[in-house]
Structure formats: C-alpha cells, structure tokens
C-alpha positions as CSV (number, residue, x, y, z in Angstrom):
1,X,-22.3,24.7,-11.0
2,X,-19.3,23.3,-12.9
3,X,-18.1,19.9,-11.9
4,X,-14.7,18.3,-12.3
5,X,-16.3,16.1,-14.9
6,X,-17.2,19.3,-16.9
7,X,-13.8,20.8,-16.3
8,X,-11.9,17.9,-17.8
9,X,-14.1,17.6,-20.9
10,X,-16.9,15.3,-19.8
11,X,-17.7,12.0,-21.3
12,X,-15.2,12.0,-24.2
13,X,-12.3,12.5,-21.8
14,X,-13.3,9.7,-19.5
15,X,-14.2,7.5,-22.4
16,X,-10.6,7.8,-23.8
17,X,-9.0,7.3,-20.3
18,X,-11.0,4.1,-19.7
19,X,-10.5,2.8,-23.3
20,X,-6.7,3.3,-23.0
21,X,-6.7,1.7,-19.6
22,X,-8.6,-1.4,-20.8
23,X,-6.4,-1.8,-23.9
24,X,-3.5,-2.3,-21.4
25,X,-5.5,-4.6,-19.1
26,X,-6.4,-6.8,-22.1
27,X,-2.8,-8.0,-22.4
28,X,-1.7,-7.7,-18.8
29,X,-0.8,-11.2,-17.4
30,X,-1.4,-10.0,-13.8
31,X,-4.7,-8.2,-14.3
32,X,-6.5,-10.0,-17.1
33,X,-7.2,-13.1,-14.9
34,X,-9.2,-10.7,-12.6
35,X,-11.7,-10.1,-15.4
36,X,-13.7,-13.4,-15.8
37,X,-15.7,-12.1,-18.7
38,X,-14.4,-13.2,-22.1
39,X,-15.2,-9.7,-23.4
40,X,-13.8,-6.8,-21.4
41,X,-16.6,-4.5,-22.8
42,X,-19.0,-4.8,-19.9
43,X,-16.3,-4.1,-17.3
44,X,-15.1,-1.2,-19.4
45,X,-18.6,0.2,-19.5
46,X,-19.2,-0.2,-15.8
47,X,-15.9,1.5,-15.0
48,X,-16.6,4.4,-17.4
49,X,-20.0,5.0,-15.9
50,X,-18.6,4.8,-12.4
51,X,-15.9,7.5,-13.2
52,X,-18.4,9.7,-15.0
53,X,-20.7,9.6,-11.9
54,X,-17.8,10.0,-9.4
55,X,-16.5,13.1,-11.0
56,X,-19.9,14.8,-11.2
57,X,-21.5,13.6,-14.5
58,X,-24.7,11.7,-15.0
59,X,-25.7,9.2,-12.3
60,X,-26.3,6.4,-14.8
61,X,-24.0,4.0,-12.8
62,X,-26.1,4.1,-9.7
63,X,-29.3,4.0,-11.6
64,X,-28.2,0.8,-13.2
65,X,-26.2,-0.9,-10.4
66,X,-27.1,0.9,-7.2
67,X,-24.4,2.1,-4.7
68,X,-20.9,1.4,-6.0
69,X,-19.8,-0.7,-3.0
70,X,-16.4,-1.0,-4.6
71,X,-14.7,-3.3,-2.0
72,X,-17.7,-5.6,-1.9
73,X,-17.9,-5.9,-5.7
74,X,-14.2,-6.7,-5.9
75,X,-14.1,-9.1,-2.9
76,X,-14.3,-12.2,-5.1
77,X,-11.0,-11.3,-6.8
78,X,-7.6,-11.4,-5.2
79,X,-6.5,-7.8,-5.6
80,X,-2.8,-7.9,-4.5
81,X,-0.4,-5.1,-4.2
82,X,1.1,-6.2,-7.5
83,X,-2.3,-6.1,-9.2
84,X,-2.8,-2.6,-7.7
85,X,0.6,-1.5,-9.1
86,X,-0.3,-2.9,-12.6
87,X,-3.7,-1.2,-12.4
88,X,-2.0,2.1,-11.8
89,X,0.4,1.6,-14.7
90,X,-2.5,1.2,-17.1
91,X,-4.4,4.1,-15.5
92,X,-1.4,6.3,-15.9
93,X,-1.4,5.4,-19.6
94,X,-5.1,6.4,-19.7
95,X,-4.4,9.8,-18.0
96,X,-1.5,10.4,-20.3
97,X,-3.7,9.8,-23.3
98,X,-5.8,13.0,-22.6
99,X,-4.9,16.6,-22.2
100,X,-5.5,17.5,-18.6
101,X,-4.0,20.4,-16.9
102,X,-1.3,19.5,-14.3
103,X,-3.8,20.3,-11.6
104,X,-6.5,18.2,-13.1
105,X,-4.1,15.3,-13.7
106,X,-2.9,15.5,-10.1
107,X,-6.4,15.5,-8.7
108,X,-7.4,12.4,-10.8
109,X,-4.1,10.6,-10.1
110,X,-4.5,11.2,-6.3
111,X,-7.9,9.6,-6.4
112,X,-6.9,6.6,-8.4
113,X,-3.8,5.9,-6.3
114,X,-5.8,6.0,-3.1
115,X,-8.5,3.8,-4.7
116,X,-6.0,1.2,-5.9
117,X,-4.5,0.8,-2.4
118,X,-8.0,0.7,-0.9
119,X,-9.0,-2.2,-3.2
120,X,-6.1,-4.4,-2.1
121,X,-7.6,-7.4,-0.3
122,X,-4.9,-10.1,-0.5
123,X,-1.2,-10.3,0.0
124,X,-0.9,-13.7,-1.5
125,X,0.3,-13.7,-5.1
126,X,-1.4,-16.3,-7.3
127,X,0.6,-19.3,-8.3
128,X,1.3,-19.3,-12.0
C-alpha cells in the first residue's frame, strides 16, 4: 500500500519542509519565544518525526514519545491566533520549498491549516 508519505517523496521531502519552516521560526519575533530550547534542533526533529508518522511513514515518533497529544504538549505555551498565523506563514514557505503536485500541496495545506487553528489556546497577546 502506498501512503501519502511515499507519494510525496518520503523523508527527504518532509525533511526539507521542516528545515525551511524552522529557518523561518528561528528569526520570527512571535514564534521564537514559544521555543524555550536555545537550539531549535530538538523541536525540529520532533516535528519532522511527527509529520513522517502522520503521513504514513515510520512510527519513530510514537516509539520515542508515545501518543502525540498535540494540545497537551503545547498547553504550556500561549498559542495565539497571531502565532498560528505566523506558523502558517513559515509552513507555507516549507511547502513551497518542495515540488508537490497541486493535489498533494492542497492535502498537506488543509491538514496544517486545521492543525494551526486547533492548537490555539489563548487569545491574549503577550506584552512586548
């Protein structure tokens, strides 16, 4: 059985999407404070493994971390509508960095736009 993961090119495709995404996050004044680790590498690895598993690749994410429990894992961070919007800007850049068909791009984008909205847990913007 061919999975969406296989259809889009597997690990190298997801690796490039996530690397491009985190390159944007690294300099984003809204998102960077949501990543407490000095080095974004561990967060990048977790996200990459999550997407690999979500789209039908190896289940390494669950083997290492258990069930994704996305809302619970993000609960300590104020994910605002503005943060979700910035997250999508960088994810769009990630998707644009790879060569997906329009149908594949739409399927991936549909998932991430819903996920971004699902993760919103605060409507109070942080004071800067």
